[in-house]
C-alpha positions as CSV (number, residue, x, y, z in Angstrom):
1,M,56.3,61.7,186.2
2,K,53.9,59.7,184.5
3,Y,52.3,56.8,185.8
4,V,49.0,54.2,185.7
5,I,47.0,53.2,188.2
6,G,45.8,49.7,189.1
7,V,42.7,48.5,191.3
8,D,42.5,45.6,192.9
9,S,38.9,45.4,193.9
10,G,37.7,42.5,196.1
11,G,35.1,41.1,198.5
12,S,37.2,42.0,201.7
13,H,38.9,45.3,200.6
14,I,40.1,47.4,197.6
15,V,43.3,48.2,196.9
16,G,44.8,51.1,194.6
17,Q,48.4,51.6,193.1
18,A,49.7,54.1,191.0
19,L,52.8,52.6,189.3
20,E,55.5,53.8,187.0
21,K,55.4,51.9,183.8
22,S,58.9,50.0,185.6
23,G,56.3,48.3,188.0
24,K,57.6,50.7,190.8
25,V,54.5,51.4,192.6
26,I,55.0,55.3,193.9
27,F,51.5,55.4,195.7
28,Q,49.3,52.9,197.7
29,T,46.3,53.4,199.5
30,Q,43.0,51.0,200.2
31,S,39.8,51.1,201.2
32,G,36.4,48.7,202.3
33,P,35.2,45.6,199.9
34,G,34.5,46.1,196.2
35,N,32.2,43.0,195.4
36,I,30.2,45.0,192.7
37,F,27.7,42.2,192.6
38,L,27.2,41.9,196.3
39,D,27.1,46.0,196.9
40,Q,27.2,48.0,193.9
41,E,26.5,51.2,195.7
42,N,29.7,50.6,198.5
43,T,31.5,49.3,195.7
44,Y,31.2,52.7,193.4
45,Q,31.7,54.9,197.0
46,N,35.0,52.7,198.3
47,L,36.6,52.8,194.5
48,T,35.8,56.9,194.3
49,T,37.7,57.0,197.8
50,V,40.4,54.8,196.5
51,L,40.8,56.9,193.6
52,T,40.4,60.1,195.0
53,E,42.7,59.7,197.7
54,I,45.5,58.5,195.0
55,F,44.7,61.9,193.0
56,A,45.2,64.0,196.3
57,H,48.8,62.8,196.1
58,L,49.6,62.9,193.2
59,D,48.9,65.2,189.8
60,R,45.9,63.7,187.7
61,A,47.3,65.4,184.7
62,D,50.1,62.7,184.5
63,C,47.9,59.7,185.0
64,Q,48.2,57.9,181.6
65,H,45.6,55.2,182.7
66,I,43.1,53.3,185.3
67,L,42.5,49.5,185.0
68,I,40.0,48.8,187.8
69,G,39.7,44.6,188.2
70,I,36.3,44.2,190.2
71,A,34.9,41.3,191.8
72,G,31.4,40.2,190.6
73,V,31.3,42.3,187.4
74,E,31.5,39.4,184.9
75,T,28.3,38.2,187.0
76,T,26.5,42.0,186.6
77,N,28.1,42.6,183.1
78,N,28.5,46.1,183.6
79,A,32.0,46.5,183.0
80,S,31.8,49.0,180.4
81,E,29.1,51.1,182.3
82,V,31.6,51.3,185.1
83,A,34.7,52.5,183.2
84,T,32.3,55.6,181.6
85,D,31.0,56.3,185.1
86,F,35.1,56.4,186.4
87,T,36.3,58.0,182.9
88,E,33.8,60.5,183.3
89,K,34.4,61.3,186.9
90,F,38.2,61.2,186.9
91,G,38.9,62.8,183.6
92,V,41.3,59.6,183.0
93,K,40.6,57.1,180.5
94,T,39.2,53.7,182.5
95,D,39.0,50.1,181.7
96,V,37.3,47.9,183.9
97,I,37.6,43.8,184.1
98,S,37.2,41.2,186.5
99,D,39.7,40.8,189.7
100,A,40.4,37.6,187.9
101,Q,41.3,38.6,184.8
102,L,43.4,41.2,186.7
103,A,45.3,38.6,189.0
104,L,45.5,36.6,185.4
105,L,47.0,40.0,183.8
106,N,49.6,40.7,186.9
107,G,50.5,37.3,187.3
108,L,51.2,36.5,183.8
109,E,52.7,40.0,183.4
110,G,50.1,40.2,180.0
111,Q,51.5,37.3,178.8
112,D,49.4,33.9,177.6
113,G,49.4,31.3,180.3
114,T,48.0,29.8,183.2
115,L,47.2,31.6,186.7
116,V,46.1,28.6,189.8
117,I,44.8,30.4,192.9
118,A,44.7,28.3,195.6
119,G,43.8,30.2,199.1
120,T,40.3,29.8,201.2
121,G,38.6,28.6,197.9
122,S,40.4,27.5,194.4
123,V,39.9,28.6,191.0
124,V,42.3,28.2,187.6
125,Y,42.2,30.5,185.0
126,G,43.9,30.4,181.7
127,R,44.8,32.9,178.5
128,Q,45.8,32.0,174.6
129,N,45.0,34.3,171.9
130,K,43.1,36.8,173.6
131,N,40.9,34.0,174.7
132,M,40.0,33.3,178.6
133,I,39.4,30.2,180.3
134,R,38.2,28.7,183.8
135,Y,38.3,25.6,185.4
136,G,36.8,24.4,188.9
137,G,36.0,27.3,191.7
138,W,32.4,26.9,192.4
139,G,32.4,27.5,196.5
140,F,33.4,25.1,199.2
141,L,30.4,22.9,198.7
142,L,30.5,21.8,195.3
143,G,34.1,22.8,194.4
144,D,37.6,24.8,195.7
145,T,40.0,21.8,195.2
146,G,42.8,21.8,196.7
147,S,41.9,24.9,198.8
148,A,42.9,25.7,202.4
149,Y,39.5,24.9,203.1
150,K,39.2,20.9,201.6
151,I,42.5,20.7,203.4
152,T,41.2,21.1,206.8
153,E,37.9,19.3,205.6
154,Q,39.7,16.4,204.1
155,A,42.4,16.4,207.3
156,V,39.2,16.1,209.9
157,K,37.4,13.3,207.6
158,Q,40.4,11.4,207.9
159,I,40.4,11.9,211.7
160,L,36.7,11.0,211.7
161,K,37.5,7.5,209.5
162,Q,40.2,6.8,212.1
163,H,38.0,7.2,215.1
164,D,35.2,5.1,213.1
165,L,37.9,2.4,213.0
166,Q,39.1,2.9,216.6
167,Q,42.2,3.5,215.3
168,S,44.5,6.7,216.3
169,S,45.3,9.8,214.2
170,E,48.5,11.4,214.4
171,L,46.4,14.4,213.0
172,S,43.9,14.2,216.1
173,A,45.5,15.6,218.9
174,P,46.5,18.8,217.3
175,L,43.6,19.4,215.4
176,L,41.5,18.8,218.3
177,Q,43.9,21.2,220.3
178,L,43.0,24.0,217.5
179,F,39.2,23.4,217.8
180,G,39.8,23.6,221.5
181,A,37.6,20.1,221.8
182,E,38.0,17.7,224.3
183,D,37.0,14.8,221.9
184,V,36.0,13.8,218.1
185,K,32.4,14.6,218.8
186,Q,33.0,18.0,220.4
187,A,35.5,18.6,217.6
188,V,32.4,18.0,214.6
189,Q,30.1,20.2,216.6
190,K,32.9,23.0,216.7
191,Y,33.2,22.6,213.0
192,Y,29.9,23.0,212.1
193,A,29.3,26.4,214.1
194,L,32.6,27.8,212.1
195,S,32.8,29.9,209.1
196,R,34.6,28.8,206.0
197,K,37.3,31.3,206.3
198,D,37.8,29.7,210.4
199,I,38.0,26.5,209.2
200,A,40.5,27.2,206.1
201,A,42.7,28.8,208.3
202,F,43.5,25.2,209.9
203,A,45.2,24.2,207.0
204,V,48.3,26.4,208.1
205,K,48.6,23.8,210.9
206,I,48.2,20.7,208.5
207,A,51.2,22.3,206.7
208,E,53.4,22.8,209.3
209,L,52.7,19.0,211.0
210,A,53.8,17.8,207.0
211,T,56.8,19.5,207.3
212,T,58.1,18.1,210.6
213,G,56.7,14.7,209.2
214,S,53.4,14.2,209.7
215,V,52.7,11.5,206.8
216,E,49.2,11.6,207.3
217,A,49.6,15.6,206.9
218,Q,51.7,14.6,203.9
219,T,49.3,12.7,202.6
220,V,46.3,15.3,202.8
221,L,48.1,17.7,201.1
222,T,49.5,15.7,198.4
223,D,45.7,14.2,197.6
224,Q,44.9,17.9,197.3
225,A,47.2,19.2,195.5
226,T,47.1,16.4,192.9
227,A,43.4,17.0,192.6
228,L,44.1,20.4,191.8
229,A,46.6,19.7,189.0
230,D,44.4,17.4,187.6
231,E,42.2,20.7,187.6
232,V,44.8,22.4,186.0
233,L,45.2,19.8,183.0
234,G,41.2,20.1,182.6
235,L,42.1,23.5,181.5
236,Y,45.1,22.3,179.2
237,A,42.8,20.1,177.0
238,Q,40.8,23.2,176.0
239,Y,44.1,25.3,175.0
240,Q,44.8,25.0,171.5
241,Q,48.3,23.5,170.6
242,P,51.2,25.0,171.1
243,I,49.9,25.2,174.9
244,P,51.4,28.4,176.6
245,E,53.7,27.1,179.1
246,R,54.2,29.5,181.7
247,I,52.0,29.2,184.7
248,A,51.5,31.5,187.7
249,F,50.4,30.4,191.6
250,S,48.8,32.9,193.3
251,G,46.5,32.5,196.9
252,S,48.2,31.4,200.2
253,V,48.4,27.8,199.9
254,L,50.6,27.9,196.8
255,V,52.5,31.0,197.9
256,H,53.5,30.0,201.7
257,N,53.4,25.7,200.9
258,D,56.6,24.8,199.3
259,F,56.0,20.9,199.7
260,Y,52.3,21.1,198.3
261,R,53.5,23.4,195.4
262,H,56.4,20.9,194.1
263,I,53.6,18.2,194.0
264,L,50.8,19.8,192.0
265,L,53.6,21.3,189.3
266,A,55.3,17.9,189.5
267,H,52.1,16.2,188.5
268,I,51.3,18.8,185.9
269,Q,54.5,18.3,184.4
270,E,54.0,14.6,184.0
271,Q,52.0,15.6,180.9
272,H,53.5,18.6,180.1
273,P,57.4,18.7,180.7
274,N,58.0,22.3,179.9
275,V,55.5,24.2,181.7
276,T,57.4,26.3,184.5
277,G,56.0,28.0,187.3
278,H,56.4,30.9,189.4
279,V,54.6,32.7,192.6
280,V,53.0,35.8,192.4
281,S,54.0,38.1,195.3
282,T,52.8,41.5,194.0
283,N,49.5,43.0,194.5
284,N,47.3,42.5,191.1
285,G,46.9,46.4,190.4
286,R,50.3,46.1,189.0
287,G,48.4,44.1,186.3
288,A,48.2,47.5,184.7
289,I,51.1,47.9,183.5
290,F,50.5,45.1,181.3
291,W,47.3,46.5,180.0
292,D,49.3,47.4,176.8
293,A,50.0,43.5,176.0
294,W,46.5,42.5,176.3
295,Q,45.1,44.7,173.3
């Protein structure tokens, strides 16, 4: 049985999948973090663990190709070196790209188009005629527009504004409860002590409030979705005509929040009515089956 291997090597963990060309996953395993810029030695070790585990269960001679998408490899600029190392180590042709490229390959199934990622952070990627374009990102202090972090940040700022105006906010009670705070001042203290990931997690509650009819929560989601849509339009401005009309949505905010996703797509369609979107629900290692389309 012939198969390919796709490995999604991210900052929190590595997932390796052996797949038939149809996309059927025949084996999957995972290991520790894999950002090669932050920790090259452990990234190599964890990637080796994943591939060794796969080959312990499947015949290596049947593996046609390995594709690894690694966080941080654009910064270290050593993708070809890593590919050579793993080709020699396992005796199977290996290619290495960034985890973002792997996400784009998987989300668009090898076609040209746009990938919008909105989870804890956010970024927009596009590909046209073998050229990759990026818009946004830049971390939670300078970017991450429309991300879960920015959703929480805007909601908290709204509460503080209403507090300063001595007005009530329908977001105050539920968010103070989430923070475990008795009042706004204590909530601010706790906010500054939390990690970016912990703050971003509160966006789930804001989405729930929007679903149950909170106008303030809906406004927060609308503002952030529209701002991220503007970044997508900024990327579109860099495409050659005709622009690729396929767009994929990834990340927890876009995958799980229908209200947010519909607002974002509707704003894009005001300028590009033929653009169609779909949610990416598969692990990005699946991108390996589309690798030939990029050659």
